[in-house]
N, C-alpha and C positions, 0 to 999 in steps of 0.2 A: 125090779128097778126100783131105784131111786125116786123118791113122790116130789113134785115140785117142793111144797113145804118143807121139804129136807132141805133141797139143793139153797132154798131163799134163806134158810136157818144160817148155814155154813159160809153163805157169802156176808150173811150179816157178820157174824162175828169175825170173819176174814177181812171186811171193811174197819171192823172196831179196833182190831189190832194194828190196825196202820195210822202213822200220826196221821193228824191234821192237815199236815202240809204236803200230802200225796200229791195233790192237784199241781204242786209247783213241779212243773217237769222239764227235763230238758230232752229233747230226741235229737241223736246227731247220725247223720249218715255222711259217708267218706267215699270217696272212689277215684283211683288213681290209676290211668293208662303209661307207663313211662313209652311203651310202644303197642299199636292195638292188635287186638284179633277182633273175630264176630262177635265174640262172646260180651253180651252186654248191650250192644250197640246196633242201631238199625243204620243200612246206608240207604238214602233215598235219591230220586234222580240218577244224574250222572256220576255220583259220587264211587270213589272203588277204594277198595285195600290193596297194596301194594307193599310188601318188606316191612310190616309194622307201621306204615303213613296211612294216613286216609286221603286221598285226593278228592276233594269235590268239585270239581270241574275238568274235564277233556281237555288236555294238551291237541292240541291242532296245528296242521302246518299252514292254515291258512286262517285269517280273522275269521272267528265265528260266534257264537253264543252258545254260552253251555251254565247249567245249573247244578249243584246237589245240596243236600242235606246228610250231617250225620244226627242221628238221635238216641240219650242214652236211653235204654228203655224204661227202667223203672220210675216211675213220678216219683217228685218229691209231695210232702203232705206237711202242712202246718197244721199246730194242735188249734182246736178249738179256742178262739178267745186268745191269741199268741201274737206274738213277733217274732222274727228269724233272723237269722245273720247268714251270711254266706261268705267261702272264699274259692276263689278259681285260679289257677294260672295254667298256662296252655303254651306251647311252641307253635308257631305256623311260618307259612312263605308265600311269596306270590311272583311266581318265578315264569322264566319262556316268554316274558313282555318283548315283544318286537317293534311295539310302536306307542310315541311316546302319547297319542290321542285316544288310546284304549282306555276303555272302563272297566273297572274290577272292584268287586266289592267281597268280604268277607264279614262275617257275623256271629257272636255267640248270642245265642236267645233262651230267655225264659218264657216260656206260653201256656197260660191256662186257658180253659176255656172260653174267658172273658177279657184277659188283658194278655199283651206281650210287650216285653222289653227286651233290648238288643242293644248291644254293643258292635256299632259298624265301623268297619275299617274300608275305607273308599280311596280308588287311585286316580287321578286324574279330574280333578286336584286329589291332591291327600289331603284327607283327611278322618277326624275320628269323633264319631256321632254317638249320641246315647238317645236314643228313639222309644217312645214309650206308644204302645197303639200305632205306631209307623208314621208318629209325628217326632221329629228331632225337640229334645228339652235342653240338649248342652251338647257343644261342640268344640274342636280345636281342630289346630292343624300343626302334625305332628312333625313337620320340617322346621317349623320354631324350634324344636327339639331336637334338633338335627338328625330326625330320624325320616327317611324315604322309603315308603312302602314297597315300593314296585323295583327293586332292586335284586330281587331275587335272595336276599339274605334272610336267615334265621331269626326272626324274632320271638323272644319272649313277652309275655303280656299278663299282668294280676291284675285282678278284678275283686276288692274287698268291698262288701257290704257290711255295716255295723248297724244291727237294729234294735242296739241295747241303750247306746247313747241319747243323749238329746241336744243339737238336731240329731238323728238318725243321718250317716254317711254312706255314698259310695264314692269310691276311688279306685282310678284306674292309672298302672303303672306301665311302662312300655321299656323295653332294654332290646339290645344286639345280643345280649347275653342272657345265661340263667342266672346272673345277680340282680338281684332287686333293687332298685332305685329308691333312693330317700325319699324324693319327691314324685308325686303322681303327677302323670300327664293331663289328668281331667279329673275334678272333684266335685262332688255337687252333696247339698243338702238335700237330702228325699226320703221320705216314708214310703217305702215299698209296702207294706203291710195291709194298706187298707185297698192293696189292687189285688194282692196275690192271698187269697182268703180258703183256697182249696187246694188240689191236686195240681202241680204243675210239670211242664216237662222241661229239661235243657238240653242244648245242642248245638249245632253248628249250620250255617248255610253259607253258601257260596255262588257267585252267579258272574258272567263275563261277557260283555258285549262288545260285539268287533274287536274281539282281540285274542291272541294266541296264550294268554295267561293261563297258567296251574296253579290253583290253590291247593295248599297241602296243611293239615294238621297233623304234627309228628309227634304229640303227647299232650297229655290233662289231666288236670287233676280239679277236684270239686269236694269242697266240704260243707257239710248243710246244717247249721244247728235253729231246732224251734222250743223256744222259751215258751212257757206259761205262768202267769201271773208274774210274781219274784223272780226272775232269774238269777241262779248262780254263774253268771257269766263272768269270765277271766278276762277283766278290759284290760289288765297289760300285755295279753297276746290274745286279742279276740278271733285271730282266723290263725290257726294254728297252718295251715296248709301253704300261709305263704311265706313259711320258712325254705322249704325246698319241697316241695311235695314230688315233684318227678324222679326225685334219688331213689324214691324206695320202687323196689324192686318186683311188683306184681300187678295183675291187672284185673282183680276182680273188685265186689263190692262190700267193703267192709258194713256188718249187718249195723243196724239201727238200735241203739241202747237208752236204756230210759236208767234216770238216776233220782234217787227219793232222797230229799233231804230229811234225815232223820231228827227228831226232836231229843233234847238233852235228859227230858224226864218223861219216859216211855210208860209207867207207870202211874203218873200225874193224868197225863192225857186219857191215859187208858179209863180212870174213874170217871173223870169227866164227861167221854164221851160213852160211856155205856149210861149214866145219869138223865144227861142233859141231852148228847146229842146223838142218842141210839133211834129216837124215832126219826129224826131230820135224813140220819144217813141211811134207814131203811127206806124213806120217801126217795132220795134220791138216788138209791139203786133202783127202785123200781122204773123211776123216768129215765136212766140212763140204758137199761134193760130194753124200753119200752124205745128208747129215739134209734138205738142199734137195729134194732127189730124193723122199725120203719124205714130207717138208712138202706138197710139191705134188701129189702121190698123195694123202694122206689129205684133203686139203682138195678135191682132185678127188670122193672119195668122199662129203664132206660136202654138197658142193654139190649133187651130183648126189641125194642123198637128201634134201635141202631142197627140191630141184626135183619129186620125186616125190612128199613128203608137202604141197609148198606151203608150208611153215613158214619158210623161209628170211627172208623179209620181218618175220613175228611174232618172230624170235627174235632179231632186229636191234633190235628196237624198246625192247622193254620186258621180258616175262618169261624168265625163265631157264630152259633147258633142264635135269629132272633125268634123273640115270640108273635105268635103270629097277631094278638093285640096289637102289639106295638108296631108290626106293618101294616095292618088296618088304617090304625089311627094316622100315621104318615102318608098315608095315599087317601085320605079321606074316602075311605070304604071302597078303595077301588072305585073311586067315582071315573066316570067316562072323562072328566075334563083332564084328569091327571094320565092319561095315556097318551105316552111318546113314542109309541111305535110298537109294531107287530111282528114277532118272529116267524120261527118256521114252527115252532110248537108252544108258541106263548104270547101272552100281551105283556108291554113294557109299562109299568108306571112309574112317574117322578113320585118321589117320595121327599116328603119333607120333616125331619126328626127334630120338634120343637126343642126338646130338652138339651141337644146338645147344641143345634143349629147347621146341622149339617145336611146337606143333600145326596140323595142315593137314586139309582134307577131297581126297581123291583119287577123280576120276572113272575110272571103267573103262567102257570102249568095250563095249556087250553084244554088238554085232554086229565085233567088231573085225579077224575072219579075212575080214569080205566088204567089196564095195566099198561098200554102202549106208553101213556103218557109217564107214567112212573118211571118205567124202561129210559124215557128221553132224558127225563128229570134225572135221574143218576147217572147217566151218560155223560151228560153236561158238567154235573157236579163232580164226578171220579175225573175227569179230564180236567176242566181247568184248575182244579185246585193242585195239581201236582205241576203246574206249568208257571215258570217266569220268564217273561219279556216285555220291555219295556212296550211294544207295540202290541199287546194284549190286553182286554179292557180284563182289570182286576177284581177279581172275586171276592167279596166282604163277607159274606156271611150267606145262611140259608135258613129256612124253615121249610118243617115237615108236620103240619098239625091238621086237625080239624078236615082231614082228606083235601089238605093244599099243599101243593109242592112249590116253592116259593125260592127265589136265586137274589141277591141282594149283591150289585155291580157298583164300582163308583161311577158317578154322575158325569154323561159327558155333553158340555153346556152347548157345542156346536154342532150335536146333532149326528145325524149319519151324511156318509160323501154322496147319496141319492141327492137329498132334499138340499144341500149346497151347490150341486151342478143342477139341477132342472128346476128344482120350485123357488117361486119369490122368496127371497129374503127380505131381513130387515134394510131400510136404507140406509146407506153410508155417509147418510148426510147432506148427500148433492143431488136428491133424487134418483140417483140409480139404484139397483140391486148391487150388493156385494158380489163381488168374482173373484174366484180364487184366482192366485196370482200363480207364473209359473212356476216360482221357485218353492211353493207350497204344493203343487201338482207333482212337480218331481221330486219331494220330500217325502209326499204318499206313496209314490211309486217304489223307492226306496225302502222307506218303512215297511211297506206289507209283503215286498221281496223279503226283507230279514226276517220277518218272523213266519213266513210260511218254511224258509229255508231252515230255521230251528224245527217248527213243528216234525217239515219229513227228514231232515237229518241228523239234527241234533238231540233229538229227545230218546231215551232209552227205548221208548216202543214210539214208532213215528204215528203221528196222528192226520190224516186225513179228513179235513174239514167238510167236504161237499159241498158247501154252498157260499164259496164266496164269491160275492157282489157289492156293491156299492151300498147296497141299504145295509150289510152286515160290517161295514167299514165305519167306524163313529172316528170323531174328531175331538180332540180333548182342546182346551183352552189355547193353545198354542198352533190350531189346528194342524197336530201330530196324530197320524192314525193309529188308530184301536181294533183291532179284529176282534170280533164278537160273536156271539151267537152259535154256540158248539150243539145246539139240539142233533145235527145230522150226522155230528163227526164220529168217528171210529177209531179206538186204539187197534194197530197192527205191530207184532212181532217184525222187522227187518225182514226176515226172511221169509216172510209169508206175503200172499198174494189177498188183500181185502177182497173179498166178492160177495156182493149188496143184492139180495133177491126184490128188492125194490128199488127203483132207479127214482131217487126223491132229489131235490134241486130245484132252481128256479130257471124256467124255459131262457135263451138265450145266452145261457151260460154254460150250459152243461157240454160236454166235449162229444163228439159223435160215437165214440164206442161205448161211451157210457148211454147213451139212448139206445144205443141197439143192445150189450148185453147186459146191462145193471152192474157194471166189474168197475169198481173204483178205485183209483190209486194216485199217486202222487202227481201222474202227468193230466190226471183229470182236474186236479186244483191249479196246474199250470196254465191249463187251457183257461177256464175262470178267469185267473191273474190275467190273461192275457186281454182278454176282453173287458175288462176293470181297465188295465191301462189304455187302450182306446177308449175308452170313457173318458177318462181322465184328460188325455191329451187332444180329444176332437169336442168335447161334451155334446155328446150325442148319446141316446139311448141302446142298447144293444140290439133292440127291433123296432122300428120305428116307421109310422104309417104315413107316406108322401100319397096323398091322391087316393087312389084306388090300389095302390102298391103299397107292399109289406117291404121296408130295407134293412139287410142286415147289416150289421157295421161293420163286422168284419168284412164280408163280399164287398162293401163299400169302399172299405180302406184299400183292400186288395186290389180293386180296380183301378184306382186311382197310382198304384205303385205301378201296376203293368204300362201304366202310361207315363210314367216318370214324373208324377207331379204328387207325390204322396205326399208333399209339404202344404199342398191345399186341403187334407185335412184338418189343420191345424183349427182348435175352435177360433171361430172368429170374435168373440167376447175380449181375447186377450190381444186385439188389435195390434198384433206382430211384436209384443213386448216379451220376445224369448229369441234365446241362440238358436240359431236354426240349426245346428249342426245335433245339438240336444234333441230339439224336437222331430228331427228323423232317427236320431236313434232310437228315442224311445216310441215311435210309432211301426218300426220296424222291429223294435223287441217285440211288441203287443202281438204284431204279426206272426212273428217265429212262435209265440207262444201259442197261438191260436191254430197254430198249422193241423190240418186235419188228421195229418199222419203223425200218433202219440209217439212215436218213436225217433221223430224228428224233434220234437219239443226238447227245449233243455232243459237240465233240472233247475231247481230255484235256486242252489247255489252258484251254477253258472250264472242266474241271471242277477244275482247280488253283485256278483264279481264283474260283470258288462257294467252295472249302473256304476258302480266304483271305479271305475276305469282300470281294472284287473285285469280283464280278459277281454278279448278279442271282440269286436260287433256280430251276431249273427249274418249267416248269407241267406236272405231269405228270397226265396224264386221270384219272378216277374208273375208268371201266371200260379193260381193258387191249386194244387194238387187236386186229383177229384177221387173220391172213394165212391165205393157203392153196394151199399147194404138191400141183403134181399130179407122178404118176410119176417113176420111176428113181429113189428116194432108196435107196442102197444100205445100208440098215439093217434091222434087225428091232425088233420093238416091246422086247423085250428088251434089245438093245442100246442104245437110246433112253435106258431108266431106269437103266442100270449106270452105275458109274463106272468102267471098263475101259479100260485104255490102249491095250490090242492094237488092230491094225488091221483094219478095215471085212470081212467076209465077202463076197466077190462074189455076186451072183446072188440075195441076198434083199432086198426091198424092199416097200413098202407102195404101194398105188396111190394116197393122200391120205394125208398129215398135215395137221390142222388147229392152228391156234397159238391160241388165246384165251385 
């Protein structure tokens, strides 16, 4: 076996034989897909491959929401202390648009563990936007260049970034043909090397909201060059792929190649290296080997931690990993004064990041030291990381350190819906409390129906939330609803029935069959949605005490409906400022969703269609259906009429519960 000293000696003389300009390197990686196969790419969400073309969204016969991504499997690596250039061209189309009011977006993205750059093509209105970390930094209107994105035509776009010139420049070209225009549609002086200093992935993402649009990528080429020290870059044509990369007929990756600049006088440099630089190079070699060993060890630790927590895939896809100290500082050590809410499996804190001046919400697992807390944390992380909808609370990052499991969300300034409906709010300036207007309430019902339709029927795997309630519906700055708290959610294949061994959720919102059997389906979410709709319309809690009597909201509204007085259930604080037919439709929709017979409840897609006047209103019987369950119900009467979130105690049951 060769001794370590022999290896070091050989390496030493090998280093001496190289010219001192060896560290001046160029690494080039190129791939070209004139059409796609499943080789070297990963499809996420609703994306699919058909006849060599990748569809990022699903074409649907009725307006719906869909999202998907295409990811190139191999990450790109920038050399240490280096800069880089890249060029990409791709052909895409946005077709099957049936409404001028639909919104669709398609983006080319570069994602590292800390930063994200995306080129976003948006319809309604037509817009081309360059975003850094989801913040627009430059945008333009393609229609000013006679380009309309939602016509269904095939477009070709070129994105060139030259990281060697001063200033460094990024340019975007767009055309109906594969002939590159002379003038860019968007250009920006921008230094990307300060943001992308390690591995990053490239790919596409697409999403539709309330449309039948189909977003497709038919071809893609990408060339990446990383330079260290003084690069020998061809400035006359720094982005070779922009000539016509899509005409090359292969779909694999061109391996990375290193080019060494050879000195003119090798003998002279050899003599100088032996006499002067030998000890320095030997020391450098030791440092490099030590650094490589340390990097491999640290990467192994991180990889193992990712396997333990199951978050390595999530971290590579979108949200950033926060440091525990950063989150602790932003929440003042998780001080009680920063608590803004409590979810099913955690406490939520307001976090202020002084370095950036941004505000976020940090959810801290209530049972982080137990396996159950970890399981719920990973469930929420794995579910939310793959979801994209305007009525979902956006996940910004996560942290798994020091036994803590933390999720970072965007901050919702108007808090939760239940606080807006029931608790004292800030005065509106006239001495009265802020009251949600009818238009805001109707928008909340529509937005919640839209996101539940997305979760139930438009995801690759349906998501059963299992805890729909006003406390889990947050309101952004414009009072738009955002559904959050996925700690109880379950991912299920569309052809399987989600059976839960533990009935969990909040009393007053739980469907009768879920209380009896513990089986959660999309219809249990529909029941909870119906209760929320009645709360929004009536301004009453699901279960309220009136004197010595507990009044169930569903029973109360159904009683008024049976007497032909359902409009009297409207929230008195609205002072009649609503359209009576809209109020009647919303109240009947709430009763229809809260029908004790799950088979009679509509799907969330039909609910959304009814709210958008695309389907007929539900027929709700005047007398509430009666269902009888016998024995085995693990609940006491006090628990049934409470709003508690704790788990049910074993051994307590009623012989019979009658729902009428």
